N, C-alpha and C positions, 0 to 999 in steps of 0.2 A: 504494500500500500504506500509506504513512504517513497519507494523508488518511483512509483507511478506519479505521485504528487510532485516530486522533484523534476521528473521528466516533463510534466505539464508546464511548470513554471520556467523551465530552462528553454523550452521550445519557443520559436517565433515564426514570423512570416517566411523566413528564408530556410529554416530547418526544423524538423521534428526530431526530438531526442528520445530514444527508446533504450532503456537499460535491458540488456539481453543476457544470455548465459545463466549461470547459477544465481547471480545476484538478482536478475530479472525474475527468476522463478521463485525467489525467496529461499534459496537453498545454498547460501554461501558457506563453503566448507574450507577446511584447511587446504591451502595451495590454490584456491580459486582465483582467477584473475577477473578483472572488471571488463566486461564486454559491453560496448556502447555502440548503438546504431545512430548515425546521423542521416536521416532521410532528407534529401535536398528538395525543398518545396517549390523551387523555381524551375524544376524539371519534372515532367510527368510522362510516364509510359502508358501507352494505350494500345489495346488490341483492336478496338473498333475505331476506324479512321474517321467516323462521322461524329465524334464527341465534340461538344461545344468548346471552342478554344478561348483560353484566357490570353489576351495579348501580352501579358507580362510574364508568360511562361514559355519554355521550350518544350516541344513534344517529340517523343521518340516512339516509333512503332516496333512491334515485336516481329522478328524474322527468325523463326525456329526451324525452318525446313532443312537447313544445312548444318544443324548442331545436334549433339547428343541430347536425349531426353533430360529435362531438368536444366537445360541451358538455352540461351538464345542470343542472337545479335540484336542490337538496337539501332534502328535507322532513323536519322533525323527527319521528322515530318514537317515541323514548323518551328521557326525561331523568330521572335521579335528582337531585332538587333538591340543589344544592350552592351555598351562598352565595358561596363564593370564585370559582367558575367562572361561575355565572349565565349559562347558555347562552341564555336568552331575550333577553339583551342584544344578541346578535349575530344575532338573527332578526327577520323581519318577518312580521306576521300577515296572511294573505289568506284570507278566507272560513272563519275558524276553524282554519286550518292555518298552521303556522310554517315559514318557509323561511330557510335560512342566507344571510346577506347578505355578499357578498365585500367590500363597502364597509365594513361594520362590523368585519370581521376586521382589515382593514388599519388602520383608525382605532384599534382597540384596541392594536395593537402599535407604533404610531409612538412614538418616544422621542428623547432627545437624540442618541443614537448614529446612529440611522437616521430622520431627521425627514421624509424626502421619499417620497411614493408614486410609484413608477416601474413602471407596468404592474401586474403581479400582486405586485410586491415593495415592500418599504420599503428605502430606500437612504440612504447617507451623503451628505453635501454634496459630497464630492469624486468620487463615482461609483466608488469602489473596491469597495464591498460592495453586493450585492443579496441580500436575505433574503426568501424566500417562505414564508409560513405556510400550510401545506397540510393537507388532510385525507386520510386513508388508507382504502382499501378492501382488505381482506386477500385477497379473491378476484378472479379474472380476470373482467371484466365481459363481458356478451353482445355489446356493440358491437365488441369486439375479438376475438371467438372465431375469426373467419376467419383471423387472422394465424397461429394455432397450426399450421394445416395448409397454409398458402399456399405456402411454399417447398419445392420438390422437390429442390433442390441440397444440397450438404453444409454450406452456411452459412445460418443459424447451426446449430451442432450441437444434437442432441437435449437434452443436459444443460444447455446454455445456455438453450434455450427453457424447459425445466422450471424453472430458477432464476428466470427472468423471470416466468413465470406464477405461481409460488409466492409471489412478492413482492406480487402484486396491482398496483393502480394508485393514483395520487395525484390529488387534485383541487386545482387552482390557483385562487386567488381573482381571477378576471377573466372577464368575459362578452364576448359578441359586441358589438363597437362599434356603437352606434346602435340596439341592440335595446331594445324597450320595457321589458324586465326585465333589462337589462344588469347591474344591481347585485345581482341574485339568481342569476346564472348562474355556473357554475364550469367551467373548462376541464379536460378529462381529460388527465392528464399521464403519460407513460411514461418520464420522465427517468431513473429507476433502471434500467429495462430498456435504455434507450439506452446508458447507461454500461456495462452488462454486455456489450452488443454491441460497443462500442468496445474493451473489454478482450479480446474474443475475436478481434479482427482479427489477421491475419498482419502481419508487418513491412511488407510491400509495401502492403497496404491502409492501414496507418497512415500511411505516407509519402504516399500519394495524398491522404488526408484533410488532412494538414498542408499539402501543396502547395496544395490548394483553399482552405484558410484564408488562406495567404499571398497567393494570387491575389486573394482578396476584400479583404483589408486593405490590400495594398500597390499594387494596380492599380485594381480596380473602385471602391473607396470614395474614392480621391483624385480621381476624376472627378466634378465637381459634378452633372452630369446623371445619373450612375449611382448616386450616393451614396444609401443607404437603400432602394434597390430590392430588393437581396438581403441575406440575413443568413446567419450561420454555420449556423443550423438548416436552412436550405434545402440547403446544401452537404452537411451530414451526412445528410439524408434521401435525397438523390440517391445518395450512396455506399451507403447501406443497400439501396436498390432494386437498384442495379447488382450488389451483392454477392449478393443473392438470385437474380438472373437468371443470373449467370455461374458456371460451375464454378470450384472453388478453384484448379484448375490454371492458370487465367488469371492469377492474381495472382503473377507472378514479376517481378523487377526489370527485365528487358528489355522 
């Protein structure tokens, strides 16, 4: 709750701040870093090219035909010239079309506080902070439509699903490793939806999630042969799948 309140007051017309990761889930544990999402409000991603345009924003459209599932390229559809923002500086021209470069986005936001590029994020030298500068699509994209009707059990509840769908999706500045256009690809992120799902857990589900994280940190990762094979995100995804498959009556302490 306190993270959400702080995020609300720290956000403005140019950016929305979202505390993500363990802190955003309310499960800060030993060794957890602080993951923060900066959604740039002066840029919007849209799948439907007929959306009403705000002249003060730049708009990118989704081009996922030539990328792996879960990734897309973002093509510039409309830009109102603004010398301060200069959207073309973060784009690469290919055949007369402009595509948003994840590399340029990260280079633009490197500073003294976060001078290191770490995956899709810029990080501080001590590894305490990871900041991801993301783009937002206000609508639920076609690639994820099946999720809305997939679960036949009581979890997640209808209202939770509606809140997740209403938020839309984020696009994180990282491509498929080794791809010919890796620097122009963006990973589709459902981190806000995942946070809402965690917040909808029963106490028993939450305990299972915490125990899985402890197992990963205190058992699996201290074995040199197993280190870096698994990550917390895998654990979380497994628990989401199990929660969809099993009835809520399964989740009791015994």
